[in-house]
N, C-alpha and C positions, 0 to 999 in steps of 0.2 A: 144709365147715366153716362155723360160725355166726359171722356179723360180731360184731367186739366191740362193745359199747355206745356210744353217740354219746360220752359225756362221755370214755371211755378215747381214742376215736379224737382227740377235740378237744384232749385233754392231750398226746397224742403229737406233734399238729401243733404244738402251742404251744412244747412242747420242742424242736422240731426248728428252727422258726424263730428262737428264742432262741440257739441255738448258731450258727445262720448269721449273725445280727446280732452275735454276740460274736465271730465271725471277722473281720467287716468293721470292727471297733470301731477298731483301730490306724489303717485309712486315714481313718475319718470323724474321728478326733481330730486329725489332722493339720489338716484343712480347717474344722474348728469355730470358731477365732477369726475366720477370715474370714466364715464363715456368720453368726456372732453379729452382727459390724459392718454387713454387708450389711442384715439385717433390722433393725437398731436405725435404720439410715438411712432404709431404706423408711419405716418407723414415723413418723420424725421428717418426711420431707416428706408424707406422709398428713396429719399434724396440721397441719402449716403450710398445706395446701392448704384444709384444713376451717376452719381459722381465718380465712384470705383470704377463702373464700366467705361466712363470717358477717359479716366486716367490710363486704363489698360490699352484702350485704342490708341490714344496719345503716344503711349510707350512704343507700341507697334510701329507706328507711323514715323516717330522721330528716330527710332533705333536705326533707321536706313538712312539718315541724313548725318549722324554724327558718326566720326570715328569712335571705335571702342577706346575706353580709357585703359591705360595699363596701369596695373598696381605696381606701386614702387616695392622694390626688392626687400625692403626692410618691414614692409606690411605683413605681417603673418597672423592668422587667427586660429584660433584652436580648431575649428572646424576644416581648416584648409591642410592642417597636418596629416599625414597618412599615418595610421596606426602601424607599428612594427608587428608583422606576422612571419610567421615562419613556413616556408613551402615545403609541403610534403612531396617528395618524389612520386609521380604517377606513371606507371608503365603502361597502363592500358588506355589507348587513346581515344577509347569512348567515354571513359570516365574523366578525362582531361576535358574532353568537348562539353559534357554535362556540366562540370564545374565551371567551366568559362562561361557557359550560358545562364548558370544560376549567380554568378557573381555581379557585383554592381561594377561598373567601367572603372578601371584604375585611376582614370583622370578626374573622376570625381566621386571619390569613395564615401561621402556622406549623402549622396543622392536621397536614398529613402527618407532621411529625416529632414530634407529640405522642404520648406514651404513654397508654394507658388512663386512669392515674391523674392525669395532667397534664389530659386533657381533661375529666374528671369534675369538677376543680377548678373549670374556667372555664363550664361550663354552667349554673351558678347564676345567671349574668349574662345570660343570653340568652333572647330573646323566642321564641315559638313559631313566628314567622317563619323566625327565623333558625337555630332548631332543625331545622326542616324543610328548609331550604336545606342544612344540613350532612348530613343524612340523605340527602337525594336525591344530594348530592356523594358520600358515601361508598358508596352503592348504586352509583353509576356508575363508581367508580374501583377502590377495593381491596373492598369489600362483605366487609370483615371482620365475622364475625357476633357478636363481643362488641361492637364499636362500634356497629352497627346495632341490637342488644338495647339497649344503654345510651341511645342517642337515640331509640328508641320508647319507652322507659319514661319518660325525662324529658318528652318531648312530653306522654305522657299525664297525669303528675305536673303540668305546667303547666296543661294543660287543664282539670284537675279542679278543681272549684268547692272554696273553701276551706269546706267545710262541716263543723263537727266531727261532726254527726250521721252522716254517711256513713262 
């Protein structure tokens, strides 16, 4: 027997698939609202992620164009205040060095509790040396990629000459 033409075979396969899908339709309709809500939430999250990524890139670009805003002297916040600590005299220079390495830098005592957004807001007031000290501290302790990357970018921005031709 001679095989039927390709078009006829494709049409028969298409009809069989349509019939199978029609049989599954009642089950699929029951789960449709949940599927639609789930996909809408996923889309919303992806849009939020893209907007946040664009805002971060915008902050990086604009940070080099605007001068750093100085906080007024009267503006103090609980997280800016340094806790009162008592210094214990250390005779051994090795112990003193280990203690210095383990401690959060004095100029940012609440560093470990800061979110990335809170840290970004404070970076504009720091010198290259302070930024490098924070970077070394981060690498030695948490080594969080987003913090390391942001500190590296800020160091590069501060070191870059303010030449508009570049």
